[in-house]
C-alpha positions in Angstrom: 101.4 82.8 74.2 100.3 80.5 71.4 96.8 80.1 72.9 96.4 83.8 73.2 97.4 84.3 69.6 94.8 81.6 68.5 92.1 83.1 70.8 92.5 86.5 69.1 92.7 85.0 65.6 89.4 83.3 64.9 90.4 82.4 61.2 93.6 80.7 62.4 94.5 77.0 61.8 97.8 77.4 63.4 100.6 79.6 64.7 103.9 79.8 63.0 106.7 79.8 65.5 110.2 80.9 64.6 113.0 80.6 67.2 116.2 82.7 66.8 119.8 82.0 68.0 119.5 84.9 70.4 116.6 83.4 72.3 113.9 85.6 70.8 110.8 84.3 69.1 108.6 85.4 66.2 105.1 84.2 66.1 102.0 84.8 63.8 98.7 83.0 63.4 98.1 81.7 59.9 94.8 80.8 58.2 94.0 77.8 56.0 95.5 79.5 52.9 98.8 80.2 54.6 98.1 83.8 54.8 98.6 85.9 58.0 95.7 85.8 60.4 97.4 88.0 63.0 100.3 90.5 63.3 103.7 89.1 63.9 104.6 89.0 67.6 108.2 89.2 68.6 109.1 88.3 72.2 111.9 86.9 74.5 111.1 84.6 77.4 111.5 86.1 80.8 112.4 89.5 79.3 110.6 92.9 78.9 111.6 93.3 75.3 113.4 91.7 72.4 117.2 91.8 72.2 119.2 94.6 70.6 120.2 92.4 67.6 116.4 91.7 66.8 115.7 95.4 67.1 118.3 96.1 64.5 117.6 93.2 62.0 114.0 92.3 62.9 115.0 88.7 63.6 116.9 88.0 60.3 116.2 84.5 58.8 119.9 83.7 58.8 119.6 83.4 62.7 116.7 81.0 62.7 117.4 77.9 64.8 114.0 76.2 64.7 110.7 76.9 63.0 107.4 75.0 63.0 103.6 75.5 63.1 101.6 74.7 66.2 98.2 73.5 64.7 95.0 74.3 66.2 92.2 71.7 66.6 90.7 70.4 64.4 94.0 69.9 62.7 94.0 70.3 58.8 94.7 67.3 56.6 98.3 66.5 56.2 98.3 67.7 52.5 96.9 71.1 53.5 99.4 71.3 56.5 102.3 70.7 54.0 101.1 73.4 51.7 100.6 75.9 54.5 104.0 75.0 56.0 105.8 75.4 52.7 104.1 78.8 52.1 104.7 80.2 55.5 108.1 78.6 56.4 109.5 77.9 53.0 111.1 74.7 51.8 114.6 73.5 51.9 116.6 71.5 49.6 119.1 69.1 51.0 122.3 68.5 48.9 124.5 65.5 49.3 127.8 65.9 51.1 
């Protein structure tokens, strides 16, 4: 799936992958400014369509279990990767327990 998104998005430097607690995934190609380079694709492994919950809430961010960017080659510099990841996936602040 990732390779197909990259193939259809010549400006892409990577694909943002967001996994949800229901088993569905959201993916989109991103360019070197962290802007969308494709439409968002939602899918569920081994299923014909996404789940009913995703149909209702469009994969709400509160249900995210994992998120990352799969980088295309050549991979951008670390500083550029960090900027793109922060823009696309956001940043988190950890508070002490």
